[in-house]
GUMIZA-580695 format. One record per residue: x, y, z of N, C-alpha, C in turn. Coordinates in steps of 0.001 Angstrom, whole numbers, padded with zeros to 6 digits, always signed. Layout:
N
XYZXYZXYZ
...
# end
This chain:
340
+005414-007994-020341+004441-008355-019293+004417-007305-018166
+003266-006935-017616+003191-006108-016533+002291-006595-015413
+002852-006567-014119+002185-006909-012972+001864-005689-012160
+000601-005333-012067+000183-004119-011345-000045-004572-009860
+000895-004175-009043+000758-004712-007682-000037-003910-006711
-000468-002763-007030-001345-001934-006074-002524-001298-006818
-003566-001893-006878-004790-001283-007360-005990-001835-006638
-007171-001368-006896-008254-001703-005931-009581-002068-006636
-010240-003032-005995-011478-003582-006569-012392-004054-005398
-013606-003792-005457-014583-004311-004543-015330-005501-005184
-015355-006693-004530-016281-007732-004969-017697-007115-004915
-018553-007367-005935-019779-006729-006071-020709-006909-004840
-020810-008185-004317-021610-008442-003160-021235-007615-001986
-019848-007472-001816-019305-006695-000626-019662-005176-000843
-019511-004723-002118-019829-003298-002394-021325-003053-002065
-022210-003888-002551-023591-003647-002420-024034-003755-000993
-023364-004539-000172-023803-004676+001192-023228-003615+002082
-021992-003213+001837-021235-002343+002821-020856-000966+002405
-020877-000798+001059-020389+000548+000529-021404+001347-000167
-022267+000738-000949-023288+001501-001727-024083+002409-000860
-024637+003382-001538-025444+004371-000806-024489+005182+000075
-024933+005294+001373-024170+006067+002308-023456+005156+003252
-023361+003876+003037-022882+002866+003981-021461+003180+004404
-020675+003556+003408-019198+003799+003572-018824+005063+004267
-019853+005875+004415-019595+007127+005129-019256+008331+004177
-018807+009379+004740-018385+010656+004063-016967+010595+003407
-016562+011722+002864-015275+011928+002272-014850+010806+001378
-013902+009907+001772-013402+008826+000846-014539+007875+000565
-015434+007671+001488-016612+006786+001213-017394+007270+000062
-017598+008644+000022-018364+009244-001085-017624+008955-002445
-016250+008965-002423-015475+008762-003617-015689+007327-004114
-015811+006437-003197-015991+004957-003613-017189+004656-004242
-018247+005467-003997-019568+005145-004476-019733+005696-005945
-018796+006373-006510-019009+006940-007720-017935+006601-008825
-017469+005411-008701-016468+004943-009703-016899+003518-010253
-017333+003521-011484-017895+002248-012007-016919+001106-011970
-015622+001374-012444-014690+000302-012498-014166-000213-011160
-014745+000306-010114-014329-000200-008774-015123-001579-008463
-016140-001784-009203-016912-003101-009112-017198-003762-010477
-017241-002912-011582-017759-003427-012881-016599-004127-013596
-016661-005409-013640-015577-006195-014272-015440-005948-015745
-016582-005966-016357-016571-005800-017842-015873-004542-018203
-016157-003378-017542-015542-002090-017805-014029-002182-017415
-013768-002845-016306-012337-003038-015950-011617-003784-016957
-012115-004865-017431-011407-005645-018490-011151-004921-019716
-012153-004048-020118-011898-003293-021396-010732-002362-021214
-010541-001861-020071-009459-000992-019733-008098-001799-019873
-008077-002995-019212-006925-003779-019188-006534-004300-020532
-007411-004514-021405-007183-004948-022804-006314-003935-023545
-006288-002700-023285-005545-001749-023827-003985-001987-023640
-003715-002676-022522-002255-002767-022053-001650-004122-022337
-002374-004952-023050-001801-006291-023470-001634-007239-022356
-000425-007729-022171-000130-008752-021208-000038-008058-019789
-001058-007975-019139-001233-007096-017916-002067-007838-016857
-001426-008004-015720-002105-008780-014602-002200-007820-013416
-003176-007968-012612-003380-007104-011443-003391-007945-010100
-002819-007391-009158-002973-007908-007728-003920-007057-007031
-005021-007621-006501-006082-006877-006031-005969-006583-004529
-006528-005429-004155-006629-005080-002729-008013-004388-002603
-008617-004557-001438-009828-003817-001104-009564-002300-001043
-010425-001507-001556-010236-000010-001455-010527+000383-000016
-010338+001733+000182-010800+002424+001426-012265+002312+001547
-012854+002491+002737-012163+002751+004005-011668+001535+004669
-010756+001698+005704-010295+000501+006369-011479-000221+007065
-011409-001550+007289-012457-002216+007836-012758-001801+009287
-011718-001423+009969-011966-000983+011440-012602+000372+011445
-012733+001134+010315-013545+002336+010227-014927+002015+009759
-015000+000973+008927-016355+000673+008390-017254-000088+009306
-016676-000767+010272-017509-001645+011164-016969-001722+012547
-017745-002053+013484-017354-002236+014875-016504-003517+015007
-015819-003693+016130-015041-004851+016439-015826-006128+016282
-017181-006140+016551-017983-007322+016491-018271-007663+015085
-018395-006651+014267-018818-006845+012895-017646-006919+011825
-016546-006316+012098-015518-006256+011127-014889-007552+010752
-014804-008608+011617-014298-009901+011136-015179-010440+010029
-016392-010261+010082-017361-010851+008973-016924-010050+007739
-016734-008737+007764-016477-007999+006620-015166-008447+005987
-014209-008722+006903-012824-009176+006422-013047-010555+005690
-013778-011488+006233-013969-012787+005663-014623-012588+004300
-015713-011856+004262-016473-011673+002997-015643-010942+001939
-014896-010028+002365-014062-009236+001314-012901-010110+000767
-012243-010842+001726-011169-011721+001258-011695-012902+000358
-012793-013434+000771-013390-014549+000039-013785-014033-001421
-014320-012860-001424-014643-012251-002659-013514-012028-003607
-012388-011526-003080-011122-011330-003896-010658-012638-004341
-010530-013571-003478-010137-014890-003826-010974-015545-004946
-012193-015334-004858-013090-015905-005950-012824-015147-007234
-012604-013859-007251-012309-013157-008463-010980-013681-009077
-010017-013961-008285-008750-014557-008773-008888-015900-009416
-009761-016707-008784-009931-018052-009240-010746-017945-010589
-011697-017058-010683-012534-016995-011903-011846-016290-013079
-010891-015433-012824-010285-014652-013899-008738-014586-013663
-008131-015812-013820-006639-015864-013633-005851-015143-014683
-006413-014813-015795-005660-014131-016807-005753-012632-016650
-006575-012213-015680-006690-010765-015369-006066-010431-013983
-006353-011385-013022-005927-011119-011638-005017-012159-011136
-003832-011763-010829-002734-012763-010387-003013-013235-009001
-003435-012293-008186-003720-012703-006745-004238-011511-006008
-004212-011568-004691-004703-010498-003844-003984-010376-002601
-004118-009222-001907-003566-008942-000537-004737-008882+000320
-004679-009665+001501-005845-009776+002409-006005-008559+003267
-007283-008160+003565-007654-007148+004515-007887-007779+005881
-007651-007081+006877-007810-007619+008245-008656-006678+009140
-009405-007283+010070-010229-006426+010965-009337-005976+012112
-008624-004892+011955-007648-004585+012880-008163-003868+014185
-009443-003661+014329-010019-003311+015641-010413-004520+016468
-010153-005651+015940-010305-006952+016720-009159-007846+016369
-008162-007691+017221-006811-008241+016913-006768-009732+016997
-007543-010338+017877-007523-011805+017865-008192-012347+016560
-009232-011737+016157-009880-012141+014863-008935-011730+013609
-008265-010662+013771-007319-010299+012672-006206-011398+012497
-005644-011858+013569-004685-012881+013482-005255-014163+012889
-006435-014506+013205-007085-015674+012608-007362-015473+011242
-007781-014310+010732-008072-013975+009373-006789-013949+008570
-005669-013472+009117-004440-013475+008428-004082-014952+008129
-004178-015799+009160-003853-017190+008940-004763-017862+007814
-006057-017567+007869-006916-018161+006991-006728-017616+005539
-006543-016425+005421-006342-015825+004044-005035-016265+003477
-003939-016424+004131-002700-016754+003636-002689-018269+003424
-003050-019067+004337-003028-020574+004187-004118-021113+003459
-005361-020615+003616-006514-021117+003035-006942-020570+001714
-006820-019260+001606-007250-018626+000364-006070-018302-000567
-004885-018447-000213-003714-018245-001057-003378-016765-001256
-003762-015883-000337-003354-014522-000464-001934-014349-000480
-001402-013366-001267-000011-013064-001440+000575-012398-000203
-000199-011664+000620+000221-011042+001821-000923-010240+002402
-000716-009275+003098-001684-008524+003777-001635-007029+003494
-002755-006340+003484-002730-004870+003443-003055-004223+004782
-002133-003304+005158-002277-002588+006393-002414-001156+006103
-003088-000368+006882-003161+001060+006744-002236+001722+007657
-001887+002991+007274-000783+003707+008025-001187+003981+009449
-002350+003883+009851-002799+003938+011273-003976+003022+011398
-004246+002597+012622-005449+001733+012774-006346+002584+013788
-007303+003143+013050-008326+004023+013807-007524+005029+014667
-006470+005608+014163-005734+006653+014887-004548+006145+015706
-004405+004882+015821-003230+004316+016529-002081+004050+015547
-000837+004325+016031+000272+004137+015105+000653+002634+014983
+001237+002273+013781+001486+000875+013531+002677+000364+014376
+003418+001228+015061+004409+000682+015882+003964+000429+017375
+002615+000542+017592+002095+000158+018855+002272-001340+019024
+002647-001725+020302+003059-003087+020504+002084-004199+020074
+000784-003831+020211-000191-004842+019746-000265-005219+018323
+000363-004379+017458+000456-004608+016067+001679-005371+015670
+002702-005491+016536+003941-006142+016098+003676-007542+015636
+002813-008381+016178+002626-009758+015615+002306-009912+014166
+001724-008825+013590+001464-008911+012182+002717-008711+011335
+003500-007880+011848+004886-007780+011130+005690-009021+011358
+005675-009584+012548+006409-010766+012835+005922-011914+011976
+004556-012061+011808+004136-013228+011006+004355-013000+009584
+004295-011728+009104+004600-011516+007667+006019-011811+007353
+006946-011417+008293+008340-011718+008130+008620-013263+008178
+008002-013938+009072+008115-015361+009279+007732-016088+007961
+006570-015697+007387+006121-016294+006223+006755-015866+004995
+007532-014798+005077+008174-014191+003904+007027-013755+002844
+006084-012967+003425+005049-012449+002489+005077-010945+002663
+004702-010166+001629+004698-008687+001763+003549-008132+002489
+003785-006977+003028+002745-006100+003545+002531-004820+002664
+001305-004732+002196+000977-003543+001335+000602-002471+002211
+001302-001341+002243+001079-000221+003173+000279+000983+002475
-000904+001180+002993-001750+002148+002314-002093+003265+003243
-002042+004565+002765-002326+005625+003622-003785+005744+003952
-004122+006364+005131-005467+006595+005633-005513+007859+006452
-006371+008731+005983-006568+009909+006823-007910+010544+006243
-008732+011259+007061-009923+011835+006638-009857+013371+006865
-010943+014014+006467-011108+015418+006597-011148+015858+008014
-011450+014921+009000-011510+015307+010377-010049+015570+010943
-009017+015101+010224-007640+015442+010665-007330+016796+010063
-007264+017853+010923-007272+019259+010515-005866+019717+009999
-005945+020686+009229-004657+021306+008698-004202+022304+009737
-004987+022861+010632-004664+023851+011580-005401+023574+012938
-004749+023778+014006-005382+023491+015258-006578+024341+015594
-006688+025425+014923-007797+026429+015118-009048+026032+014299
-008951+024938+013520-010063+024545+012611-010523+023189+013079
-011760+022853+012633-012280+021526+012948-012350+020599+011831
-011866+020948+010623-011712+020022+009484-010653+020529+008543
-010186+019542+007707-009242+019876+006652-010026+020449+005432
-009472+021481+004853-010184+022062+003714-009579+021712+002399
-010371+021812+001351-009880+021687-000029-009259+020274-000350
-009661+019310+000386-009090+017960+000300-007570+017842+000469
-007038+018778+001300-005667+018780+001663-005402+017501+002492
-006361+017009+003222-006154+015744+003921-005846+014632+003012
-006280+014630+001840-005895+013566+000789-004646+013937+000056
-004600+015162-000553-003542+015534-001425-002109+015505-000778
-002075+016129+000414-000813+016221+001193-000832+015256+002441
-002008+015078+002962-002186+014245+004192-001770+012854+003928
-002188+012215+002827-001886+010848+002679-000372+010613+002447
+000328+011403+001618+001756+011200+001589+002512+011392+003028
+001997+012374+003832+002573+012512+005106+002274+011280+005938
+001047+010707+005864+000649+009516+006632+001661+008382+006315
+001864+008086+005079+002735+007048+004685+004183+007358+005241
+004654+008561+005010+006045+008841+005522+006168+008712+006960
+005122+009178+007792+005218+009056+009188+005179+007603+009627
+004307+006808+008964+004280+005400+009299+005608+004691+009093
+006215+005078+007899+007546+004518+007581+008557+004889+008624
+008472+006095+009118+009457+006570+010215+009243+005791+011439
+007983+005581+011900+007661+004873+013042+008121+003375+012929
+008006+002836+011721+008466+001462+011570+010019+001463+011730
+010677+002369+011082+012207+002444+011238+012632+002604+012662
+012147+003712+013277+012674+003959+014582+012214+003002+015694
+011134+002282+015437+010750+001328+016427+011482-000064+016299
+012328-000109+015279+013251-001196+015122+012711-002416+014414
+011689-002181+013611+011083-003308+012846+012117-003988+011919
+012926-003140+011295+013865-003736+010334+015101-004372+011017
+015287-003938+012248+016380-004589+013028+015921-006011+013485
+014653-006127+013833+014052-007387+014303+013909-008271+013112
+013418-007774+011967+013090-008521+010830+013721-007914+009610
+015068-008029+009404+015759-007326+008342+015355-007644+006939
+014670-008754+006655+014223-009164+005379+012748-008998+005142
+012033-008280+006069+010596-008023+005949+010325-007165+004617
+009251-007548+003966+008877-006935+002730+007634-005959+002920
+007845-004619+002857+006790-003734+003028+006742-002819+001754
+005662-002906+001035+005410-002182-000181+004754-000837+000119
+005380+000261-000042+004818+001626+000279+004127+002162-001023
+002850+002527-000772+002082+003060-001890+002719+004440-002298
+002588+004837-003624+002952+006138-004150+004455+006349-003970
+005246+005386-004257+006678+005554-004331+007289+006045-003140
+006872+005470-001983+007490+005898-000711+007179+007308-000194
+006105+007868-000863+005531+009234-000438+006500+010243-000346
+006781+010934+000763+007685+012059+000797+009210+011681+000962
+009411+010485+001277+010728+010033+001641+011822+010322+000565
+011653+009904-000650+012765+010221-001675+012999+011580-001840
+012072+012466-001881+012268+013848-002109+012964+014551-000915
+012707+013974+000220+013261+014534+001531+014536+013702+001924
+015258+013198+001030+016322+012308+001344+017339+013050+002246
+017606+014326+001934+018533+015075+002820+018119+015194+004250
+016780+015429+004460+016304+015505+005822+016282+014147+006531
+015868+013095+005717+015917+011798+006279+017396+011246+006490
+018301+011802+005746+019710+011338+005900+020414+012191+006882
+021076+013278+006401+021782+014152+007306+020981+014696+008424
+019719+015070+008127+018906+015606+009143+018635+014678+010276
+018241+013424+009996+018029+012443+011125+019348+011772+011598
+020469+012126+011017+021706+011767+011656+021965+012600+012893
+021193+013649+013024+021242+014496+014259+020050+014289+015127
+019410+013209+015062+018190+012918+015813+018529+013169+017312
+017672+013929+018009+017877+014155+019444+018259+015549+019712
+018958+016277+018726+019471+017589+018974+018381+018654+019025
+017220+018303+018587+016110+019289+018506+015042+018972+019633
+015274+017949+020428+014282+017470+021491+014843+017631+022784
+014066+018217+023710+014653+018545+025125+014061+017539+026093
+012980+016802+025771+012352+015983+026878+012393+014520+026646
+013129+014077+025504+013316+012624+025247+014754+012456+024759
+015390+011474+025198+016839+011153+024816+016926+010463+023551
+016528+011037+022337+016559+010299+021121+018091+010083+020705
+019053+010823+021282+020436+010510+020894+020852+009114+021317
+020256+008619+022420+020559+007269+022778+019962+006254+021833
+018812+006557+021320+018066+005684+020234+019010+005731+019065
+019498+006801+018669+020305+006894+017451+021537+006036+017533
+022208+006056+018697+023481+005425+018794+023233+003871+018973
+022027+003473+019359+021675+002080+019458+021399+001438+018088
+021091+002233+017090+020687+001706+015825+022041+001192+015072
+021912+000108+014476+023104-000443+013776+023460+000289+012549
+022486+000925+011904+022756+001706+010718+022230+003109+010740
+022536+003959+009879+021895+005277+009785+020427+005156+009491
+019536+005958+009983+018157+005889+009706+017901+005791+008168
+018648+006653+007363+018475+006624+005969+018525+005323+005351
+019480+004489+005864+019649+003105+005246+018469+002168+005513
+017845+002335+006667+016579+001552+006940+015509+001990+005990
+015361+003262+005714+014282+003603+004767+014416+003005+003449
+015641+002789+002987+015879+002011+001739+015425+000610+001733
+015148+000044+002878+014652-001230+002984+013226-001510+002514
+012484-000350+002460+011118-000467+001955+011192-000714+000497
+010022-001259-000040+009724-001244-001481+008740-000150-001823
+008758+000324-003012+007946+001453-003463+007257+001136-004856
+005980+001519-004948+005361+001401-006205+005342+002623-007072
+004920+002521-008214+005067+003563-009229+003750+004365-009360
+002761+004175-008426+001492+004821-008500+001566+006334-008186
+002063+007107-009106+002272+008547-008875+001491+009413-009921
+000504+008766-010578-000448+009473-011409+000212+010319-012533
+001278+009708-013057+001923+010413-014231+002916+011489-013799
+003415+011506-012604+004429+012511-012183+005855+011979-012567
+006335+012399-013685+007610+011929-014089+008823+012185-013276
+009026+013408-012829+010055+013810-012010+010048+013036-010677
+008887+012807-010065+008776+012114-008828+009094+010649-009016
+008749+010116-010207+009105+008700-010508+010652+008571-010568
+011278+009486-011202+012697+009492-011287+013387+009645-009934
+012805+010510-009153+013344+010707-007753+013213+009395-006905
+012044+008862-006978+011783+007541-006222+012712+006435-006639
+012875+006374-007938+013822+005312-008489+015247+005466-008033
+015655+006748-008024+017055+007072-007574+017167+006657-006050
+016078+006918-005318+016225+006682-003892+016276+005059-003560
+015301+004417-003974+015049+003010-003737+015865+002068-004614
+016216+002415-005793+016947+001514-006740+016015+000650-007543
+016385+000313-008666+015564-000426-009615+014976-001790-008996
+015817-002384-008134+015469-003651-007581+014345-003538-006507
+013920-002287-006041+012898-002203-005091+011704-001343-005509
+011634-001143-006745+010442-000397-007286+009590-001356-008148
+008336-001229-007910+007298-002228-008568+006238-001451-009285
+005880-001870-010417+004752-001218-011253+003432-001274-010490
+002790-000195-010460+001409-000106-009915+000720+001044-010478
-000676+000957-010533-001369+002072-011232-002295+002875-010290
-002753+002238-009185-003827+002809-008309-005092+002816-008950
-005271+002118-009991-006631+001927-010725-007653+001472-009600
-008862+002130-009586-009559+002754-010702-009780+004233-010352
-008867+004930-009616-009131+006225-009204-008784+007376-010162
-008485+007009-011386-008145+008008-012438-009436+008852-012851
-009196+010057-013280-010307+010947-013769-010868+010362-015056
-010124+009615-015850-010635+008990-017111-010091+007535-017091
-010942+006574-017594-010545+005161-017591-009201+004870-018198
-008366+004256-017350-007015+003754-017771-005923+004878-017820
-006187+006040-017381-005337+007161-017413-004098+006888-016595
-004307+006477-015420-003130+006329-014380-002212+005183-014947
-002757+004104-015435-001846+003113-016001-001077+003603-017219
-001776+004293-018042-001226+004815-019283-000116+005801-018925
-000318+006746-018045+000624+007759-017658+001781+007135-016892
+001527+006133-016039+002562+005498-015268+003513+004762-016297
+002922+004070-017155+003812+003469-018255+004643+004496-018973
+003988+005580-019373+004795+006629-020014+006033+007077-019234
+005782+007294-017923+006820+007823-017071+008026+006783-017032
+007607+005530-016942+008788+004462-016818+009516+004376-018127
+008749+004553-019297+009421+004508-020587+010277+005666-020780
+010050+006738-020173+010849+008008-020384+012019+008065-019384
+012228+007067-018604+013369+007159-017613+014753+006754-018231
+014751+006280-019394+015989+005918-020052+016654+004630-019540
+015746+003707-019053+016199+002466-018481+016584+001471-019631
+017320+000373-019252+017513-000602-020142+016278-001540-020192
+016254-002430-021140+015025-003383-021330+014987-004274-020139
+016152-004634-019582+016265-005562-018418+015725-004801-017148
+016055-003485-017050+015645-002702-015843+014179-002452-015871
+013652-002161-017050+012153-001981-017163+011432-003282-016852
+011994-004330-017283+011378-005655-016947+011370-005933-015457
+012391-005553-014749+012382-005667-013375+011274-004841-012650
+011043-003671-013123+010000-002842-012546+008609-003360-012935
+008433-003719-014212+007200-004084-014706+006655-005496-014123
+007610-006431-013958+007138-007778-013460+008232-008508-012673
+009518-008371-012957+010512-009157-012367+010557-008955-010777
+010518-007795-010271+010608-007520-008882+009390-008221-008196
+008141-008081-008811+006952-008626-008186+007048-010195-008159
+007583-010787-009249+007787-012246-009206+008704-012675-008083
+009783-011991-007913+010705-012241-006802+010051-011971-005442
+009360-010876-005231+008891-010472-003965+007730-011479-003561
+006986-011937-004470+005868-012823-004293+006213-014311-004303
+007510-014573-004533+008028-015900-004402+007289-016737-005595
+007043-016181-006763+006436-016945-007780+007416-017964-008402
+006923-019153-008755+007849-020210-009063+008271-020079-010568
+007473-019370-011389+007668-019337-012806+008256-017929-013098
+009170-017906-014001+009780-016595-014379+008877-015816-015259
+008083-016453-016059+007107-015781-016976+005744-016514-016792
+004696-015707-016487+003389-016254-016197+002557-016512-017419
+003033-016159-018561+002295-016263-019790+002404-017602-020448
+003306-018430-019989+003586-019726-020589+002381-020584-020456
# end
């Protein structure tokens, strides 16, 4: 059995109203408009049939609601999107295990209401947050209540990167070229957000909080040395802020807090990166995910991700943890096997 914890689907009514045509904007919005399986259930199901006992947890794709709509309109989009995902789960329980709710983060009062409605009323498994909120870092004080509530309810946060071509590669230019903003910018976004979460003390306040990082924790596993011994020297490279005092106030090394994140396997068939991420986070914190439907050919990412996991030399029990056991535990599912 496989539980795909991080993939994306638009309810068709939501797509038609807010994404189709040029509604979603440029760059990543263009990408969303040209993928059939991002809305077409029949085509999605044909792909899933290849993988046997395979369930997906749905999230809305990019762009974030706070980019898609104004603070006055984004709450409506959140309600419609979450209602649509909840309906898909109800109608297709053998395909979709559940969903993570999207929030209108440019309207925080309504975002808190929508979090409550989605979790208590719609049965969402948790919430999806992006690595920045219209350019604001997630450790801004106004966003802390969402971490607090997720920790209180013991539900996960799905952490998804967000960056566009307007985030330049060089100060002398006005846009990022060659989709560097996506290929390298997104892993950096995730890594920077993870660092801000660590150094702002989120794990010290909420040591059991569940945060699922997309794409195997991005840059963190590969840069374990810089995250470890490098950040053990925090403050030695900075002249205008006393980071040394922050470091001594932390109860553990920064590296150990980074290991508190969960990571998914959505690495597009990168075997060495999968091995690196597993070594960093450990088998108990890695969850199977495909990032469907953004593959260049239908089912390619799921197929390649499974190949990578099968080539790791793991025991049957360890593979079972990654494919479904960790998700069952993380989501507080009452049954050990959902196929009964």
